C-alpha positions as CSV (number, residue, x, y, z in Angstrom):
1,X,-10.8,-18.2,-93.2
2,X,-10.8,-14.7,-91.7
3,X,-7.7,-12.7,-91.0
4,X,-6.7,-12.0,-87.3
5,X,-7.5,-8.5,-86.1
6,X,-4.6,-6.0,-85.5
7,X,-4.3,-5.6,-81.7
8,X,-4.1,-1.8,-82.0
9,X,-6.7,-0.8,-84.5
10,X,-8.7,-4.0,-84.9
11,X,-8.4,-4.0,-88.7
12,X,-7.7,-7.3,-90.5
13,X,-4.0,-8.1,-90.5
14,X,-2.4,-9.9,-93.5
15,X,-0.5,-13.1,-92.7
16,X,3.2,-13.0,-91.8
17,X,4.3,-14.1,-95.3
18,X,2.7,-10.9,-96.8
19,X,3.1,-8.5,-93.9
20,X,6.4,-7.8,-92.2
21,X,4.6,-6.0,-89.4
22,X,2.5,-9.0,-88.4
23,X,0.5,-9.4,-86.1
24,X,-0.1,-5.7,-86.6
25,X,-1.7,-4.4,-89.8
26,X,1.0,-1.8,-90.5
27,X,4.2,-0.2,-89.4
28,X,2.3,2.6,-87.7
29,X,0.4,0.2,-85.5
30,X,3.6,-1.7,-84.7
31,X,5.2,1.6,-83.7
32,X,2.2,2.6,-81.5
33,X,2.5,-0.8,-79.7
34,X,6.3,-0.2,-79.1
35,X,5.5,3.3,-77.8
36,X,3.1,1.9,-75.3
37,X,5.6,-0.6,-74.0
38,X,8.3,2.1,-73.7
39,X,5.8,4.4,-72.0
40,X,5.1,1.7,-69.5
41,X,1.4,1.5,-70.5
42,X,1.7,-2.3,-70.6
43,X,2.9,-4.0,-67.5
44,X,3.5,-7.6,-66.4
45,X,1.3,-8.2,-63.4
46,X,2.9,-8.6,-60.0
47,X,2.0,-11.5,-57.7
48,X,-1.3,-10.9,-55.9
49,X,-1.2,-9.6,-52.3
50,X,-3.0,-12.8,-51.1
51,X,-0.2,-14.9,-52.6
52,X,2.3,-13.0,-50.4
53,X,0.5,-12.6,-47.2
54,X,1.8,-15.8,-45.6
55,X,5.5,-15.0,-46.5
56,X,7.9,-13.8,-43.9
57,X,9.4,-10.3,-44.5
58,X,13.0,-10.1,-45.5
59,X,15.4,-10.1,-42.5
60,X,12.9,-12.0,-40.3
61,X,14.9,-14.5,-38.1
62,X,12.6,-17.4,-39.0
63,X,13.2,-16.8,-42.7
64,X,16.7,-18.3,-42.6
65,X,19.8,-16.8,-44.2
66,X,18.4,-13.3,-45.0
67,X,19.4,-11.8,-41.6
């Protein structure tokens, strides 16, 4: 069975039992990933515009309770 690839450098990553940095191959790749999160390079996607187009804006009288 092949080892999973490190999400940062794509090198094989040892299993969790052998590698405290799993799923990364090393502490360096783990730190690179953390830096990307802290630098806001990764983002959780917002809802799509087409999912919101039929919603009433906040404060609209027909929305109820937001006025």
